[in-house]
N, C-alpha and C positions, 0 to 999 in steps of 0.2 A: 504494500500500500504506500502510495507516494504522499509525502508530507505537503501540507498546504504552503504554497509560496507566499500567500498573504494571510497570516493567521487572523487578522481582524475580520477578513471576509469569512473565514471559517467559523469564527465566533458568531458573526451575524447570521450565518446559515443555521447554526445550531439553535440560536435564539428563535428564529422563524419556525424551525421544526417544533420547538417546545410550544410555541403559540398555537400552531396548527393542531398538535396532538391534544392540547388543552381544550380547544374548541370542539374537536371531535369527541373527546371524552365527556364533555358537558352535554352532548347531544345524544349519545347512545347509552344503552343499558337495558336491563331486564324490563324496565318500565319505560314507556314512550314519554320522554320529557324533553323533546327537542325545543329549540328556540321558537320555531314556528308555532308549536302547540302552546308554549307558555305565553307567547306574545298576545294570544287571543283570550287569555284568562286574566281575571283580576288578581292582584297581589295577595288577596285573602284566600284564594283558592287553595285546596289541599295539595295540588300538584306543585304550586310554587313553594309551599312549606316543605314538601319532600325534597325538592331540588335544592333549597337553601340550607336545610338542616342535615341532609344526608349526602347528596351527590357532590355538592360544591365543597364541603369540608373534606370529603374523601379525596377529591382531586388535589386540593391544597396539601393534604397530608402526603399523598404520593410524591408530589413535587418536592416537598421539604425533606422527606426521608431519603428519596433517591439522591438529592443533592448532598445531604449529609454523609451518606454511606460512600458515595463516589469520591468526595473530597477527603474523607478519612482514609479511604483505601489508597489514594494517591500518596498521602503522607506516610502511611504505614509501609508502602512499597519502597519509598525513599529511605525511611528510617532503618529498615531492615535490609536495604540494598538488594531486594529480591522481588521480581514480578509476581511471585506466588504468594506474597504477603497479603492477607485479607483479614478484615476484622472478624469474620465468621470462622475462617479456617484456623486462625491463631487462638481462638477461644475468647476473644475480647467481647464479642456479642453474647456468648454464653455467660461470661462473667457479669455482664450488665444484667442479663436475665436472672442470674443467681442473686444479685443484689436486690432486685425487685421481689423475687420469691422469698428471700429472707425477711423483707419488710412486710410482706403479706401475712406470713405465718407467725413470726415472732412478735411479741407485744412491745414494739418500740414506742417509747413516749414521743408524742409529737404535738405541737401547738396547732390551734385551728388555722393560724396563718399559713403554716407549711403543709397542712394536710392534703391540699389539692395538688401540691407539687412534690410530694414525698417520693412518687415513683421516679421522677426525674433525678432527684438527689440520689436515690438508692441505685439506679441504673448507672449513673455517672461514677459513683464510688466503686461499684463492682467492676466496671470496665476499666477504670483507671488503675486499680490494683493489679488486675491481670495484665494490662499493658506494660506496667513496670516490671512484672515478673518475666514476661516474654522478652522484653528489651534487654534485661539483665542477662538472661540465659543466652540470647543471641550474641551479645557483646562478649560474653565469656568464651563462647565457642568461635569467635571471629566470623560470625555470620554464616556458618556452614549450613547448607540447604537441608541436610538430613536432620540436624539439630532443630532447625526452625520448624520443619514439618512434624517431627516427632513430639516436640514440645507443645505445638498446637493441638495435636491429636490427644496427648495426655491431659492437657488442661481442659480441652473440650469434654473429654470423658469424665474428668473429675467434677467439673461444674454440673454436667448432666446428672451424674450420680447423686450429688448433693441435692439437686432439684428433685430427683426421684424420692429421696428420703423425706424432703419437705412435703412433697405431694402425699406421701403416706401419712404424714402427721396432720394434713389439712382436712378441712371439711369439704362438702360438695361444691360450695360456691368458690372457695379458694382453688380447688382442683380445676374448675373450669377456667379460672384465670391463668393457671399454669399452662394448660393446654393451649390457650389463646396465644400466650407468649412464645411458646416453643414452636408453634406452627407459623406464626407471623400473620398479622391481619391489619388491614387498613380501614377497618370499620370503626375506629376510635372517633367518637364525636363529642368528647368532653370539651366544651368550649374553653374552659379555664386552662386546662392542660395544653390544648392546641395553641392557644394564644401565647402562653409563656414559652412553649417549646419553639414556636415559629420565630419568636423574638430572639431566643438564644441561638438557634441554628443560623438565622440571618446574620446576627452580629458576629458569631464565631467564624462563619464563612468569610465575612469581610475582613476580620482580623487575620485569618489564615492567608487570604489573598495578599495582604500587606507583607507577609513573610516571604514572598516569592524571591526577592533579591537575596535574602539570606540562604534560601534553599539552593539558589544557583551558585552561591559561594561555597556552600558545603559540598557541592558536587565535585569541587576541585580536590577534596580530601580534607580531613580534619586539621592536619598540620598546616596546609596552605591557607585554609580559612582562618585559622588562628593568627597566622602571620599578617593576614589582611585586616586584622582588628576585630574579628568576630568572636564572641564568647560562645564557643562550640557547645559545651555542656548545657549552658543556660538555654541556648536556642533549641537544642534537642528536647530538653525538658518541656519547654513551652509548646513545641510541636506535638509532643506526646500528650500534653494536657488538652490541647485544642482538639486533637483527634478523638481522645477519650470522651470529651464533652459532646462532640458530634455523635459518636456512637451511642453514648448514654441516652441522649435525647431521642435518637432514632429507635432504639430498643424500647424506651418507655412509651413511645407513641404507637409502635407497630409490632413489637416483638422481634423475633430473629428472622431477618430476611437476608438470604445468602447470595453471594456471587456478584452483587452490584459493585462492591468495592474491589473485586478482583478483575472483572471483565472490562469495566469502563476505563479505569486509568491506563490499562495496558493498551487498549485500542486507541485511546486519545494520544498516548505517548507516541505511537506509531504515526499518527496523522499530524500531530502538532509539534513533535520534537520534545526535547527535555527542558526547554525554557519554561520555568514555572509561571512566568508572567502570563503565558497563554495556556499552559497545561491545566492549572487549577480552575480558572473560570470555565474552560471547556469541559472539564470533568463534572463540574457542578451542573452545567446545562445538560450534558449527555446523561448523567445519572438520573436527573429529574425526568428526562424524556423516556428513558428505558423503563423505569419503574412505573410511570404513568401508563405507558403502552402495555406493559405486562398486566397491570391491574385492570385496565379497560378490557383487555382480552379475557381475563379470568372472570370478571363479573358480567360479561356479556354472553359468552358461549357456554359457561358452566354453571349458570345460576340454578339453585342457590349455593352450589358448592364453590370452592375456591381452589383452582389448580395452581401448583407452584411453577409459574411460567419462568421466573428468574432461575430456578433450579434446572429447568429444561434447557435454558440457554447457557447457564454458567458451568454446569457439570461437564458437558463435552469439551468446553473451552478450557476448563481446568486440566482435564486429561491431556489435551493438546499441549498446554504449557509444560506439563511434567515431561512429556516425551521430548519436547524441544530442549528443555533443560538437560535431560539425560544425554541427548545427542551432542549438545554443546560441551 
């Protein structure tokens, strides 16, 4: 695949694709709620209420989660210096889900002010702890691929095992919440959580985009970046914190959705190159477009079931990357 000669044009094309997919997603679904239908109805009609309270929040949620996972995946692939690094494969998403599971089952004291946002805090804490563990293990092994994959598998298994224990301790309502988180769902329509999470994801993504120059310096190597005046350890910690915050928000909103953070950054890197000035915003747009497309397909052709479209796309691509790494 040839890289864009004009990356600004590539970003504009991606932006137009996101707009087109958003308009399409707003018009299609199991229930006929097209713009032509809504335009002929008063705002008090039930069709409008369904569109505003169910379909529109779901579209916004898909855009936000896709953006967060793709940007976090791009950061993870750079931090671990490996295109196979992914929040789901490395166990960071499972860690975030474990944080939520612990909060659901265990009687943590919480004030009424933080009760609505407790899932966000728990998911961020769980994802951040696992990210630090994985980063430390990879740094200790000099970034070896085998250590990275085996560590991710082990931590994923450990987190899922703990979630299994917590599910055994939970009641029926808590068990349904576990199942929802482990499968991944974009049916979250809690206005308070969606509002604060969208604000956090938007601000965190903007802050991450401002780190593009530092990321480009770090590509030269830690020693060279240090000689150029960059505080390497501080920068890496900030990037790990930002990516964990994005993953935590995504998991708190939608549960575990895999392969967005793996497929999107790799394809965008092939198309846009390694300049993070263009790579990060392109990942944000492409991740939003891919997840919204997958969710639109899932809720249209498989209603009321939800098919894992991202897994159908990402799993074969993951196998392709492993074969490519082995041949290299």
